[in-house]
N, C-alpha and C positions, 0 to 999 in steps of 0.2 A: 701533808708531808714538806718539810724541809729541806732542802738540800743545800748543803754546803760544800765548794769543791776548791781545791787548791792547788799547784802548780811544784810543789815540795819532794822531797823524796818518795812519797808513801811509804807503808809500813811492807817490813820482810809479812809474806803467805802464810809463815807459822806462826807469827806473833800478833796476828790481826785481832784474834780472843783475847791474848794476854792483858794486852792495853784497860781492859777493862777493869782489870784486878787492883783491889787498892795496893797505894805503893809502889804498882808497878812503873818503871821507865824506860822508857829505849835508850836514853843519851844518860850515860855516863855523868856528864857536863850537868844535867842540869840535876840539884839538887836543893835539901833544904837548905845551903848556906847561897844558895842562888834566886832561890825562891819559889820553888817546884817541890811537890811532893809526893806528887804519882797520885792524885786522888780526882783532879778533875773530870775525867772521863768515867771513870766508879762512880762518882755522885749524879752522873748525868743520866749514866745507865739508869740507875735505884728513881734519879724523878720521872724519866721514861717512863719505866717501869711499871712505877706509884702512879701515872693516870691510865693505863692502859694501854701503853705505846713499846713503838721500841726501836734504840737507837743501834745500827750501826754503821762499821765502816767496810769498805771499799775504794782498793787501788783500777783508779784509771786506765782505759787503753794508753790514751798519751801521756802519761806519767801524772803522781800526781795522787790524793786521797777524796776520798767522796764521803760523807758525813752525814746519813739518812735518820732524822727524827720523824715517826710515823704515829701520830695521834688518833683516837679514836675520833670520830666527830657526834657531839653532841647535843644535838638539838635541845632548842631553848622552849620551857614548860609553855604551853597554852595559858594566857591570860584571859578570866573570864571576865566578861562585859567588855 
């Protein structure tokens, strides 16, 4: 599990799942002209799912946002000899 916390404004609860949709942006100031396409979280979630994991976002009680990436543990195969 990897947890990342920030102290920003968080995301409105009713929009937490929307941010994983391709091209979805919370701020209109972030656009293709400023280098943002709204694909980052969508791609990150797809990669997590492809590896059998899950990416989730949660607002924290202290303010800010927590991103949690959970990946399954894969044991290395035992070597002969």
